[in-house]
N, C-alpha and C positions, 0 to 999 in steps of 0.2 A: 201582363200586369205583374208586377213584381213586389214582394214584401217579407215580413219578419216572423221567424220561428222562435222556439224556446227549447227548453230541456225537460227531461222527465224525472226520475228518481224520487219517489214515484211521480207519475205525470202531474206536474203542477202547471196550472194555466193562469198567467197574469192576463186576464181577458182584455184589458184595455190596450195592451200592446198590439198595435195593428199589424197583423200578418198581411194586411193590405198594403203595407208599406215596404215590404221587402219581398215577400212572396207575392209579387204583384199579380195582376190579372186574375189568377186563381187563388189568391190568398187574401183573406181579410180576417180580422179578429175582433169581432165587436159584440155580438150579442147572442143570447140564447133564450129559449123560453119554452112555453108549454108545447107538448108534443102536438104537432099537426095544426097549429093555429095559423091563420093568415089574415083574418080580419083584425079590427082594433082590439087590444087587450081590455079586459074588464075595467081596469083602473083608469082608462082614458076618459077625459072629461069633455073634450070639445073637438070639433073638426072645423078648421077655418073655412070661411066662405069667400067667394070671389069679391074682392073690393078693389077700388082703384088705387091701391098702394102696393108696393112690393119691396121686399128686403132681399138683396142679393149678397150672399157671402158675408153677412154682417153679424151672425150669431143672434139675430132677433127672429121672431116668429115669421113664418111664411104667410104672405098675403098675395093672392092671385089677382091679376088685372082683368078688367072687362075688355071685350073686343072693340073693334075688329082687329084682325091680324094686320101686320105691316104689309104694304104693297110696294115699298121702296126702302132703300137704305140711306140714311142721312149721315154721311161721314163728316167727322169734325177732326181737326188736327189735335193730337194729344201728345205732342212732344217730338221734336226733330221731324223726320219724314213720316212718322207713324200717324195713322188715322184710326179713330175709334167710333163705334156706333152701337146702338142697342135696338133690336127688333122684337116685335111681339109675334109669337107663334102659338097655335092652339095648344092648350093643355091636353086635350083629347081630340085627335084628328077625326073621330067619329062625330064630334060636335064642334065644327070649326068656328061657329059664331059664339061659342061659350067662353069660359074662362081662358085667359092667355098666360103664357110664361114669357119672361124676358130672356133673350139670348144675347150675350155680350160678344162683340166682335172687335178684332184689331187687325189692321191691314198695313203692310209695307208695300207701297205702290212700286211697280216695276220701274227700273231705272232706264229702260230702253223701250223698244217697240214691243208691247206686251202681247203674248199669245193668249192671255186670259188670266183667270184667277187660279191659284193653287191653294186648296183648302188643306189645313194641316191639323193633326191631332197627335199629341205626344204620348198618349197612353193613359194608364191608370187601372181602372176608371177612377177619375177624380183629379187628374192633372189638368192644368190650364193651358188651353191652346192660345189664349190671349197672351199669357206670359211667354209662351214658346216663340211666338212671332218675334219677340225682342231679340232672340238668339239667331235669327235667320242669317245674319251676316257671318256668324261663326259656323253654322251648320251647312249652309248651301253655297255652292260655287257662284261666283259673280255672273256667269252665263245664265244660271237659273234665275237669279234675282233680277237680271236684266230683262228676262222674258216673261216673268210672272208677277202678278200682284200676289204676295204671300198673305193669306187670310187665315187667322186663327179664331176659334170660337170656344167658349166654355160651354160644354154640353149642359142641357137642362139638368137641374139637380146639383150643379157643381159651380163653385167659384163665384165669379161676378155675374153669372146668369142667376135666374131664380133657383136658389140652392136649398137643399135639404137642411133643416134645422132640428137638432135634437137637444143640444147643449147650448146654454147661453154663456156669454163671456164670463170666465172665472168659475164656472160651475164644474164640479167634479163629475167624472164619468162613473156611474154606479157599477159598471162592470170592471172597475179597477180593483178586483179582489183576487187574492192569491189563494188558490184552492187546490186540493188534491183530488183529481178526478178518478182515482181508484177507490174512493170512499163514497158512500151514499150521501153523506153530509156535504162533501165537496160538490157533487153533481147537483144537489138540490140548491145549494148556495149560488152556484153559477147560473142555474136556471132562473132563480128568482131575480138575480141581478140583470139578466137579459130581458126579463119581463118588465122590470122597472124602466130600463132604457127604452124598450119598445113603446111603453106608455108615453114617455116624454116625446119620442119621435112622432107618434101619431097625434098627440095633442098639438105639437108645434108645426108640423108639416102637413098633416091632414091629407087632402086629396092628391097633393103633389106626389106622394109616395107610390101611387098606382101608375104614374106616367113618367118615370125616369129611366126606363129600360132602354136597351140599345135599339129596339124596334122603333121606339118613338124618336130617338136621336137620328136614326137613319131617315125618317120622314122629315126631320128638321134639316138635315143635309140636303135633301131634295128641294125643300123650300128655299134654302139659302142659295142653291144653284140658280133657281129662278130669279131671286132677288138680286143676285150678282149679274144677271143678264147673260148667263152662260148657256150654250146649247148642251154642253156636256160637263160633267164634273171631273176636274183634275184634282187628284188627292194624294197626300202623303200621310200615312198612318203608321205609328209605331205600336208594337205590343197590343194592348187592348184596342188601340186605334185600327189594327188590322181586322179585328172582328167587325168593327163598324164598316170598313171598306168592303169586306166580304159580303156582309148582309146587304149593303147598298147595291153591289154588283148583282146579287141574286134577285133583288127586288126591282131594280131599275137598270137592267143590263144595257138597254139602248141609250142610257144617259152616261155611261162610263166613258171618260176621256182617257187621260194618262194617269194610271193609278199605281202607286208604289206601296207595298205592304211589307214593313220591315219587322222581323221577329214575330212571326205569325202565331195567332191563336187558332186552334182547330175548332171550328164551330160545331163539329159533329159530336164532340165529347160531352158527357154529363159532368156534373160538378165534382162528384166523388173521384172520377177518373182524372179530371184536371188537377185536382189537389195532389193525388198520389203521384202522377207523372211529373208534376212540378217539383215535388219533394225529391224524387229520384234524380232529377236534373241538378238540383242544388248539391246533392251528395256527390254526383259525378264532377261538378265544378270544383267542389272542395278537394276532391282527390287530385284534380289537375293542379290546383293551387299548391298542394303539398309536393307534387312532383317537381314543380318549378322552384319551390322553396328549397328543396334538397339538391337542386343543381348548384346552389351556392353553399359555402361553408356556414355553419352556425345556425341552421334552421332550428327554431325553438320547439317544433312539434315532431312527434314520431313520424317516420316515413309511411307507416301503415295507417290507412284511414281510420280503421276501427280504434287503434290505440290513440291516434290524434284526437278523435272524437271524445274519447274518455278524458283526455287532458283538458279539452275545452269544457266538458261538463264539470270537471273538478274546479277549474277557475270560476265558472259560473256559480257553483255552489258556494265557494269562498266569498265571492262578491255578495251573494244574497245574505250570507251570515254576517258580513261586516256592514251592510247597508243599514243605516239608522234613519237618516233624514231623507225626504223625498227627492233631494237633489243628488243623493249618493248613487253611484253607478251600480246597477244590479246585473245579475246574470242574464236577464232578458235583454238589457241594454247591450251587453257585450255581443250576444248572439244576433241581435238586430243589426248591429254595425258589421259584424262578420258577413251576414247574409247580403247586406247592401254592397259590400266590397266585392263580392263575387260577380257583380254586374260589370265591373270595370277592371280588367287585368292590369291596367296602368297603376292601380292602387296597391297591388299585391306587395310590392317592396315596402310600402308604408305599413301595411298590416303586419308583415314579418317583423319589422323594427319594433312596433308597439307590443306585439305578442312576446318578443324577446324580453322587453322591459318588464312586462307583467310576470312572466314566468321566473325572471331573475330576481324579482323583489316581491315575494308573496306577502310580506308584512306591509307593503305599501298599498295593498288593495283597498284597505279601509279608508284611505285618503282620496280615492278617485271619485270624481263627480261626473254626472251626465254632461257630455260634451268633451270630456278629456280624451275619449276615443271617438273622433269624428272623421271617419275615413270617407271623405267625399272629395270632389274635384278641387275644393278650395286649397287642400294641402298641395296638390300638384301645381295649382296656380301660383302659390307662394314661392315654390321652388323654381318655376319657369319664368316668373316675372309677369305672367298674364294678369290682367286686371280682375279676373274672376267674375266678370259680368255675364258670361255665357251660361245659358241654362241648357242642360242636356235632357233628352227624353227620360222621363222617370225621375227627374231630379228637381221637381217643381213643387215640392210639398208646401202647402199653404199653412199660414199661421192660424187660420180659422179653427176654433175648437171642434168643428164638425168635419174637418177634412177627412179623417179616416172613415167616417160614417157615410160620406159620399160614395166611397168605394163599396161599402156594404149595401147601400140603397140600390146601386146599379146591379151589383152581382145578384142580390136577392130577387130583383126583377127579372134578370136574365136566366136564372137557374132555379126554378121553383123546386123547393125541397119537400119531398113527401115523407121522408123518414121521420120517426119519432125522435124525441130528444135523447132518449136512451141509446137509440141506434147511432145517432151522429156522435155521441160521446164515445161509443165503441169504435167508430171509424177513427176518431182522434187518437184513442189509445193504440190502435193498430199502426197508425202513422208514427207515433212516438216509439213504438217498439222497433219498427223498421228503420227509423232515422232518429236516434236520440237527440240530435241537435236540431236538425231542420224540420223534423216532423212533429216534435213535441210542441203543443200549443197551437196546432193548426185547427182553428175553431170556426172556420168560415161557414161550414154547414150549420153549426149550432147557432150562429148569428141569424141565419135565415129561417130557422124553425120558428123563432119568436117574432121575426120582422113583421110590422103591422101593415102589410100591403096584400093585395090579391093578385099575385103574378099569374100571367096567362101565356108567357112566352114558351115556345117549343123549339128547343135546339135540335139541329140535325144537319146533315150534309147540305152544302150549297153547290150550285152549278154555274150560275151566271151565264147561262147559254145565250149567245149573241153579243156578249160584251166585247169591247175592244181589248187588245192585248194588255195584260196586267203583269207587273213585275213583282215577284215575291223574293225577299231576302231571308235566308235562314242561316244562323250561326251554329256550327257543329258543337261549340262549347257553351251554348246559351244556358244559363242557370234558371231562367224565369219562364221562357217559352221554349221548350225542348225542340231541337232541330226537327224531330219527327213531326211536329205540328206543322211546320212550314212545308215539309214534304207532302203531308196529307192535304193541306189546303191547296197546294199546287196541283195535286191530282184531282181535287174536287172541281176547281174552277176551270172550265173548258178552255179558256183563252190565256191561262197563266203560264208564265215562264219562271222557273226557280233559279236564282243565283245563290250559290252556296259560298259561305265564308268559312274557310277552314281555319278557325281560330276560336278564341274565347271571348265572352262578353255578350251583352244584350243591347240591342238597338245599335246597328252597325253604321248606317249611313250618317255621315257628318263628321268624319275625322278619324275613325278607327282603322279604316282600310282605304288606301288611295285607289286600289283596284275597284272596290265597291263604289266609291264616290264617283269615279269616272264613268262607270257603267250606268249609274242612276242619273247622273247629269246628262249623259248622252241620250238616254231614253226620254227624260223630261223635255229636253230641248228639241230633239229630232224625231222622237217616237221609235227609234231603233233599239230593239232589245238585244241583250247579250246573247251569245251563242248558246244553243241547247246544251245543257250539262256544264255550263261554265262554273269554274271554281276560283275564288279569290283567296288571297292570304293577306 
């Protein structure tokens, strides 16, 4: 899971800037609150009850549906060759006849003699599998699309499925406060802001918040396997999606078919360690960017990572000083874009070009607006003539006002935080000191201290004993899910084979490496794994 940091001097946290969006998987930036709470905040007013209406991804309050659960999938055409459907699955699998959630599905039927269905998840948590299916023709080889029905789903709590609601359309996020976390006033202001947001989330999402974790999604995946009529689950998961795959293999090893886990999360790590190791990976990726930048003449940043970091901090500070209107580019915006760009080395020349312009015209900083620095695949599409319709894993951000909070809801369910608010602020300060750009503003733990749910998940090593062979892809230069995590997951899963990509970037399968693409396609179509210890470039 990949997303966005900030800067310190002293540590200032713009809480609403979602670390969930750039320091993915292990990064979110959303709320904070009273030390050690998990139930509803005192200011909460109501908890929705199960009624026969539901709002999915609409910015309206959550209403759960009455049972029973779906026993089949009613596919309908939804444009071109695509088919869409919605199924009902239990909110709580311990009470299967009780309240239900809607799970949105989208399918691209196989163009030839199908081997079965291939369930896909692009990561996040919070990204849309429904949207990702629309990119199948760009990501997957024709041989794969010929042999599989490509099926995407929006996990519970997310997107077009029954999704978490905290903010209504046009409502300001109460955590959008700029505070100095080295002062008691700053800490208390942030804590109060997180408590306010937590109250809104509890009031509008109620019981759903206790049932949006990965353990519930894994049970949904097993239910979907049955509804799709498959004896085993064939699965492609990126980033956070690898955690889902690993947990599925551990819980239902006999149901594993062909499974590809690209850019893996280590399920054995606690939340604090995930954050710290991810920040270290972003720092390492930034150093590699600098090295590549200095292979050409005119790199705008110092070759020394520490000096270059100071230069980025200085630009960020100048942007903050010049920002007046809400549309003005801030230092947090700059660092968010820089963080995002490290996912895709194809973008690095564009980053260098824009940083050169920024550093060459400091007086022009005050005229920059949000969107002026938008280092995403669209810039490459414009240059290459691509139509820009393809969506990459981790590039499916929703326009829903609650999008970043979907990340928070899942992470806080998956990683119960037992630290006090003061302790998690201290963790944030330590990250900021270690990494002034990518560590400052890392407030994911603080989000979960206040989050109004009762998480019961226990993270630890997995084994998947008895599962069919599983292919794991790890990128040595991955900024979001460090390569060591893929190595660790391959060691944990008894049937796993690790394919190493000796390069930069996050989420490799689907165009970044022809070697990786061929290996994955071969495995999905024939079941043949790459050789032990195989390395691609």
